[in-house]
N, C-alpha and C positions, 0 to 999 in steps of 0.2 A: 507253313509259310507265314512270316510275320509281316503283316501289312498295317503297321501302326501309323503310317504317314508316308507321303511322297517327298523324298529328298532330292533336290535338283543337282546334287554333286556327289561324287564318290572318289575316294583316294584308292587308286588301283594298286594293289599289291602284286608282287610276283606270283605267278600261278604255282602254288605249292605242289600240285599233282604233276606239274610239268618241269620239275627241277632237273638241272643238269642236262639240257637238251644238246643234241649234236649241233655243231655250228655249220653243218653242210648237209642239206637234205632236199629231196624233191617231194612235191605233193601232186596228186593226180585224182581224177574221179573215175571210179569203176562203174560202168553202166550195167544194169541187170542183164543185158544181152552178152556180157563178157568182154566188151571193148573197154580198154583202159585209155583215158584221155589225160596225158600229162599236162599239168597246168602251169606250175611255177617251180622255180629253183631258188633256194635260200643259201647264201654263203657269206659269212663274216659281216652280218648286219645288213646285207643287201638282197633284195628280191629281184628276180629277172624272169623273162619268158624263155630263156635259152634251153628249152627242153628238147628241141629237135636234134641237138648234138649230144644230148644226154638221155640215154634210155637204159635205166638200171635193169639188171637181170632179175632182181627179186623186189617185189613190192609187198608191204605188210600193213597190218592194222587198218583194215577196211572197217569203217565204223557205221554199221547199220544193224538193227535188231540185236544189239549187244554181242554180235559175232565178230571175232577178229580172224582174219584170213592171212595165210602166207601164199603169195601168188608168184611162182616162177613163170617166166615167159615160155610160151610154147614155141614150136618150130617156126611158125609164121608170126614173127614178132611185130612187124611194122606194116601198116597199111599205107602205102605211099600217097594215096589220094587225100587222106585227111591227117596224116601224121600221128595216128594213135595206134596203140598196140592191140593185136588180136591173137587168138590162139592161146589164151592164158590157161594154165593148169592150176586148179585149186581144189581144196577139199569141198566136196558137195555135201551139205547138210540138209536133211529132210525139212522141207518147208521154208528154208531160208535162201534168199538170193544174195550173192556177194556184191552188193551195191553200196556206194558211199565213198568216203575219203580213204585214199591209200597213200602211204609214205614210204620213202626209201632213202637211207637205211632206217632201221627201227628207231623211232623216237616216241616219247610219250605224247599221246593225243587224247583230247577230251571230245567225245562225240555229242551229238544232239539227238533228242527224240521228239517226234511230234506228239503234242498233248491232245487229249480229248477235251474239246471246248465245253463239254457238259460237266466236267469234273469240278469238284469243290474248289480246288486250287485255281483252276482257270476262272471260275466265277468270281473269286476274290480278286484276282488280278484284273478282270474286266471292270469291276466296281472301283478299284483303286485308280484306274486309268480314265474313268469317266469324266472327272473334272478337268484334267489336262486336255482330253479330247475336245470338250466343249470350248475351252479357252482358246486353243489353237485354231479350231474351226471358225470361231467368231472372228479372229484376226483375219483369216483368209476371206471370209464373206465380206467383212467391213471394207477390206482393201479393194475388193472388186466393185463394191457399190460406190465407194468414194472415188474410184478411178473412172466412174461413168460406165460401168459394165452394163450390158443390155439386160433389162428386166422385163418380166411379163407377169400378169395376174391370171391365176387359174383357180376358180372356185374360191374367190376371196382370199387367196394366198399369193403373196408376191414371191417370185423366184428370180434369182440372178444367175446368169450363165455360170456353169453348165447345167442349171436346173436344180439349184440348192435354195431352200427357203431363206428369205431375208430375216425372218423373225426367229430369234433364239428360242422362244417358247415353242414354236412349231418344230424346230429341229430337235429339241430335247424330247419331244413326244415320240420321235421315231426310234424304233428299237436299234440298239447297238449290238453288233455281233463280231465274232472273230472271222477274219479272212485267212489268217495264218497264225500259228502258235507253236513255237519250238522251245525246248528246255534243255539246258546243258546236262549231260549225264552225271557230271561231278561238279564240285565247287570250282569256280573260276575266280581267282583272287580271294576275296572273302565272302562271296555269295554265289548263289545259283544264277546263271545268266539266261535271260529269255530274249527271244526275238519274236515280236508280235506285230500283227496288223489288225486294227479294229476298223469297222466300216459301218456307215449308214447309207441306205438307199432310199431316196425320197420319191414319193408318189406324186403324180400330177402331170408333169411334162410327158410328151410322147416318148422321149428318151430320158428316163429319170436320172437326175444327177446323183453322184455319189461323193461322199467324203471319206477319206481313209487316213488313219493315223498309223504311222510306221515308227516303231520304237525298239531300242535295246534297253533292257531293264535288268537290274541286279537286285536280288533279294538279300540285303545286307543284315547283319545282326541287329541294327537299330532301325530297320525299316526298309522300305522299297526305294531304291536309288535309280533315277532315270539317267542313263548314260547319253542317250540321244533320242529325240522325238521330233516329228514334224507332221503336219497335216497337208494333204493335197486334195484338190477338188477335181472331179472328172465326170465323164459322161457314162451312160449305161454301157457303152462299149469300152469303158475303162481308159479312154483317151484322157491324158493329163494326170492319171494316178501314178503313184510310186510303184515301180516294178516289185514283184514279190520275190524275195530271195529264199534260198534253201541253205541254212547253215550246215556246212559239212564237218567242221571240226575246229578245235582250238589247239594251237601249237605255240611254243615259246622259241624265241630267237634272242640270245643274249639276255638282257634285262627286260625285253619287250614281250608283250603278249599279243598274238595275232589270231584273227578268226578268218578262216577260209570259207567263202560263200559262193554260191552260183545262182545265176538268174535263169540259165538254161544250160543244157549240155554243151560244154566248151566255152561258155560265157561265164566267167568267174572273176572274183575280186579277192584281194587280201586286205583286211581291215586291221589297223593297229588300234588297240584299246588305249585311250588316254584319259586323263582327268577331265578333258573338255569334250569327250565324245569318241566316236568311231571314225578314224581317219583312213581314207582310201590310200593304200600304199602302191598298189599295182592292180591293173585289171586287164582281162583278156576278153575281147568282144566275140570271139568265135567266128565261124564262117557266116 
C-alpha cells in the first residue's frame, strides 16, 4: 500500500471490474441462519425498496470468505411475518457459512474483507489517518467548548461533555485504535477501497468519553485519498457516536458506482461514490 500522503480529493473512475452491469437487479443480505433479506431493487438508474413484489427464484454471488453461492429458493420461500425468504437450498462447503451480499440476476460484485488491525497494512493506514483524526477531533472539541458546553476538572485535567479532554496534548497521549476496518477484495475505480473507524477512549470521568473517526479511503497510485471522513464524540455507552456499518459489496449501475452497506440485519443503505464523498441514495431502517 502506498501511503505517501493524504489527498483530500479523488477522481472516481468507472469500476473496471464491474463493467457492463445489468440495468435491472436485486440486492439482498443472506444471514448465516439461511434467511435471505431482500433489500433493494435497481432499474434504469433508480433504486427502490420494492422487494416485496419481487422475489427472484435464484440469488447468486454471496460475498463472504471468498465463496460465491448459487441459491435457489426452497419450497418455503417467504416468511410472511418479516418479508424475507427462508428454506433456501445452497451448496454447503465445509467450514464456510453462506452469509453476505446476494444479487439477482448475476452481475459483477466486489466484496469486502475484514482486516486484521495488527497487520502491517492496517498499521500504516492508522498512522496515515492520525493527523486527520487529531484535526477533526479538535474541531469538535473546540466547537463544544466555544458553545459553552459543560466542563469538569478531574485530576488536573479539564473535560468537556461527553467526557473528552479539552487539551489537545492530553488527547494525543491517548492510544488510537481500530473500531472497524474493511478492505475491498478488488480495486474499485483506481484504488483499493477501505471503510474504517478509529477511536480513542478517555480515562477520568465515570463514563469515559469517546472520539470516533469514520472514513471511506481509497489507496490510489499517487497516495491515500480520503473520500469521506468525520469525527463524532460520544459516551462510554456510545451515545452520540457514528453507527458502525458493514460494507456488503460494490455494484455498478450505468456510469455510477454504488456500495451496499448495512448497520444491522434489515437496516441497510445504498451509497453512491462521488468526487465529493459517499452520497446516501436510499436506506432501509428495518423493523
